[in-house]
N, C-alpha and C positions, 0 to 999 in steps of 0.2 A: 553439570551443575547447572539444575531449572532457578534454582535461585538467583543467579548470576543473567543465563540469557532474559527472566521473562523480564531484570533488572533494568540492567540495557536494551530491550526492546525500549523500556518506560524514557528512560533516559535518553536512547536518539534520538524520540520521539520529540520530545519539549526541550533538546538540543536545535532539535528541526526548527518549529514551532518561535523559538527566542532566534536564528539568523531571521526568517522568515518577517520579522517584527525587529528587524535593523540591528542586531548585534553582527558581529565580525566575527566571525574564528579563529583564534590564534594557538589552541593548540590540547594538548591531554595530557590526563595527570593519571600517574601510578600509586596508590596507596595499598596499606596492609603489605609491603615484600619480604619481610621479617618475619621469617616462620615462627613462631609464638604466637605472631598475629595471625599469618594464617591458621594455622595451629587451635588457634579462640574462636573461631570464624567457622573452620569445617573447611575453610576451600584449600585449592591445591594452586593455589595462581595466584600475583596480584592480582588484586581489581584494575579497572582503570573508570578514568570521569575525563569528561573536555574543559573545556580553560574556551573565554569568548573575552569582546572584549572588555566590556560591561564591569570585569574583575580586573583590568591590569592597576596600580598602585605604581608612583613615580616611590624612586628609592628617596631614603630625605624624607620623605613625608610622615603628616602628623595621619590618626587614623581613628576613629572613630570606634569602637565596641560599643557602644553603648547600644541596647535590646537584646546582644547576644548569649548564647543562654551556657557555652562552654570554650573558650575561645583558645585559639593552637596555635600553636609556630611552627613548622619544619621549613630548615636551612634542605637547599635540595641543591641537583646539580639539571641542570636545563642543555636536555639536548634540542638540536637545529638542524632541522631538513631543507636541504634541498634538492631531493627526486618523491617523488609517492613512489610507496613502498607496499606491493603488495602480500596478503595473507600467507604464506608458504615460504616466505621466500629467505635461500642459504645465507649463513653472518656474510662470506665475500658482501652478498649486495646489499645486505643490511649496511656492512660500515661501507659503504661505498656512497647511500647517501646519506651519513651523518657531515652535516658541514663545519661543526664546530661540538665545543662543550661553551657553554655559562653559569655563571650563578643565578638560584633561583631561591625565594623565597615563598613560602605558602600560607592565608589563611586561615584556618576551614575550625565553623562551627559544630561541633559537636552539638545536634539537638534531638535526634531522636535514638533511637537504642544503638548499639554496632552491632548485637549480634541478631538484629534485625537485617539480614542481607539484602535480602531483594529491596528491601525500602532504601533502606542504605545506597544499591548503587545506582535504584531510582531515582533520588533526590540530587546527584551528584555528589554522594562521599564525602560532604559538609564542607564542600566547596564554595568560600567568597571572595576570595583577592590573592593577588599574585603578583611577588616584583620581580621582574628579567632583568640583568645588567648586563651589558655588554655579549659578544658572542667571541669567542680565542678560536678563530682561524686557523691554530697550529694545532687542534688539535680534533681536528679532520677523521674522519673514521671514528672516533671516540674512544680518543688514547687519552684515558684518565691517572696513567699509570705518573705519581708525584706528586695529586691531590691532597692537599688538608684544609678542613673545617676547623675555624675557635668559632665559638659564638658569643658575645659578650652584651653583660645585659648593663648600659651605658661603659661603663672602664671592667665591670669583673669578670672574669670567664666563667659562662653559666656551662659550655658542654665544647668536648672536642671530639676530632675525628679525624685518624692519620690516614686511615683507607676505609675513603666513605664507600668504594664496591665493596666491601668487607661486606655490607648492612644492606647494601639498594642491589647488590650483585651485581654481572658485566654489564657495560652498558649497549652496545650492543642484544647482546642478551633480552637487556627489557624492551630496546628498541623493537624489537622478532615479536615480540610478547607481543607488547604495543600494536600489532599490526596486524594478527597471528584474530590476536578479541576483534576488534571493527572489522574484521577481513566477515566472520564469523556470524557480524551483528548485521551486515547491510551495510558496515561505512567504512572507513580508511587512511589512513598515514598516509599527509600530503606533502607537497613538496612548499615548503615556508613554515610547517606546522611545528613548536618547536611543544617536547613530550620532557615534565617534568620530572624525573625520574624516582621519587619518592625520599623521605627523612632520613639524611644520615645519618642523625642519632634522634636514641628515642625523643616525644613530641616531647614540645617549650609548652606549659602552660604558660597564659604570656591573659597579664590585668594591666588598668589604664594606670598610667603614672613609668607602664616601662617604656626606655627605650632601647630597640635589640640592633644588633649588627652580626652581618654577620661577613669573614671575611673562607675566603676559598677564595686560598693559596695554587697554586698563581694568580686565578680567573679572574680576580675580582672583590670585591665590597658591595656592600648590600645593608640597608639599614633603615627601620619606621617604627616613631614613634605615635606608643597607642595614648590615645584619652578618654574622656566619658561625657566632652562633651556632643552635643545632637552635631549630627549629619549635618553639613553644607549644602 
């Protein structure tokens, strides 16, 4: 897809510039992995963006949405890598490179038209922030069996998913896709990278005053409270 290839070239150039300015790489994000989303955009595979330490948010913190266009939250499973993974790797190699799994929340701002695939990719697919929980080493190899997701706004259940991989796909295959796309774009998955694998429920639109909690059992819990205060 020329739109994706062109967008990835621009995105990775921007990433390189940011790393040169002092940001540290954290990993990668997967987006638009649901079949309906891919059909809407006319793409055949999920899109991939990058994460740096500038995006990291501590669980339990307050986070300002002031100035955002269309704030969104995505509860995700984080894939933690402890080996480099080249493009074209087989399933066994990809699984062996996964050190474990953990909970994640991504924050996004849909500030450009979704249908403009090239620009969406080039501007890093709406990425604004990410909350990462601890890694569960017992999930080495990408084993997601028995993981469930519950999302609350304060004490009110707002979304749930008893089989997250039914939404985002097999986590080993997700990892291979990221490695393949990055390799084709002149980059790659490295040891120490974290891959957030896509939202396990339909995107949640958020606004100041909400206090969102993700319970990704048995991996852990994360939460964030949104405000409209000027960023400190």
